[in-house]
N, C-alpha and C positions, 0 to 999 in steps of 0.2 A: 504494500500500500504506500509505503514511504517513497518508493521509486516513481510512482505515478505522479506525485506532487512535485518531486524534484526535477523531473525531466523538463517541463516548460520553463522553469526558472533557469536551468542550465542553457537552454536554447536562447533565452533572452540575454543572458550573460555573455554567451558566445557572440551573438549579433552585436551587442554593444561594444565588445572588445574589438571586433572587426571594424566597426564604424570609427572608433577612436584611433585605431591603427591607420586607417585610410586618411583621416584628417591629419595625423602627425606626419605621414609620408608626404602628403601634398604640401604641407607647410614647410617641411624640411627640404624638399626638392625645388621649391619656388625660388625665384631670384628676388622677390620682394618688390619688384617694379622699379628698383633703383638702377640707374645706368650711370656710367662714368660720364662726366661732363665732356661735351664735344668742343673741340677747338676749331676755329675757322681761320683760314688763311686766304688772303686776297692776292690775286696775281693779275698782272696786266699783260695783255698780248696785243700784238700788232698784226693786222691782216693785210694781205696784198691781193688785189683782184687781177685775174687773168681772163683771157678770152674763153668763152664757153666752147667745150669740145663739140665736134660734129656728132650728130645723132647716130647711134649704132643701128645696124640692120635689125629688122624685126625677127623674133625667134621663129624657127620652123614649126609648122603645125604638128601636133602630136596625135596619137591614136584616140585619146579621150578628149579631144577638142570639143568645146561647147558650141553647138550650133542651134540657134533658136528655132529653126524650122526642120531640124533633122530628127526630131522625136527623141524618145528616151531610149538610149542604147543600153542602159543598165537594168532593164526589166527582165526578170527571170521568166522562163518558158513554162514553169510548173503552175498548174491551175488547181485550186482546191475543189473537191467534189461538192455539189450543192447539198443543202440540208434535206433530210427526209421529211416528206410532208406529214403534218399532224392535222387531224380533223379539228374544225373550229370548236372552241370550248374545252379542249384537252390540253394538258401541259405535260411535256415529256418528263418522265421520271416520277410522275405522281400517279398513284393508284394503278401501277403496272403498265402505264402507257409507255411504249418504247420511244 
């Protein structure tokens, strides 16, 4: 009889211990949100301008090139079978209706 009363207390105690351990682990592994102060440096740069380069040749077309009027080339050929007909008022799977 004593073990029946002790078991729920042990379960609650074990759960509490796990919760406290998780909180302690989370607090111990956290960085506390403190970061080292950042330093900033300023630099000055000078830029020179040059003439724009000539445009490069357009890339060659690829196999999967997008063509707005070419249709969808990535559609699979597999078609799903149509569902079996069920008479009106019946629901498949209810009262032995297949």
